[in-house]
N, C-alpha and C positions, 0 to 999 in steps of 0.2 A: 430430492424429495423422495419419500418412499412410495411404494405402489399403492398403499392404502389411502393416500390423500387424493381428494377429488381435484379435477382440473381447475375448478373455481378457487380452491384453497391455494394451489400452487401459483396461480395467477396473482392472487392477493399478496402472497409472500414476495413474489418478484416485484410487484409495485411498491410494497413497503420497503424492501431493500433498496430499490432504486431511489427512494426518497431520503435515504440516510445521508447522502452527500448534499452539500449546499447547492441550491438551484442556480444561483447567480454565477458561481465559480466552478461549477461541475466540469466544464470543459478544461479548465486548468488542472483539476484533479486527474482527469482522464489523460491529459498530456503527460503529466508527471508519472503516472502509473504505466502508460504505454512506453515511455522512455525506459523505465525500469525493466519492463518485460522484454523490450528489445535488447537491452544490455544482457539480460539473463539468457536470451536466445543466442546471442553472439558468444557467450561464455559456456554454452551448453549446460546451463543450470536448469535442473528439473524440480528441485525442492527449494523453497524459499526458507533457508535456515538463517540463523543469527550470523554465521560467518559470511554468507552471501550478502546480507544487508550491510555488514561492516565493510566488506570489500567494495561494494557499490558506492557507499557514501564516502569512503576513504578516497576512492578514485575521483569522485565528484568534488571533494574538498579542494582538489588542486585547481579547480576552475571557477568555483563559486565562493562568494563571501559567506560567512557563517549564518547571516540572517536568511539568505537565499537557500542555503543548505537545510536550515531548520524548516523552512516552509516546504521544501521538497520532501523532507522526511515526514512531515505532518500529513501531506497529501498522499504519499505512498502508503503510509501507515493506515490512513482512513480507507483507501481503496483496497488494501489487502484484507482489512476486516470485512468490508462489504462484499467484495468479489470472490475472496478465497477463504473467508472465515479464519484468517490468521491474524492474531493479535500480537504484533511485534513489540508491544510494550511489555510483554512477558519475557522478552529476550533481555536478560539483565545487563549485558555489556552494552548493547546498542542503546537501550533506553537510558542508561547511566551516562553515556557519552553525550547524548543529545540534551539531557536534562542539565548537565554540567555546563554546556555551551549555550544554553538558552538565554 
């Protein structure tokens, strides 16, 4: 937030953003997102690029069925939008692969 915004505005934005994830399954979203962040930390990733997402989900594809992988992608995608303001649906390769396998 910029310095011109009041504390009240900043607090309202934080509350609004936190409500963007589904209430009932928020913990599952956070688990998927934290698993992704842990993987990034292990790989010394500092920027969430399309190649990073492709590598992460390619590695996970070895251990998960496509339906589980799709759910993980969807949850990580939502969390990246909410927590990092990164819309990975704008990554053409990643989005195309998941749309094709949906």
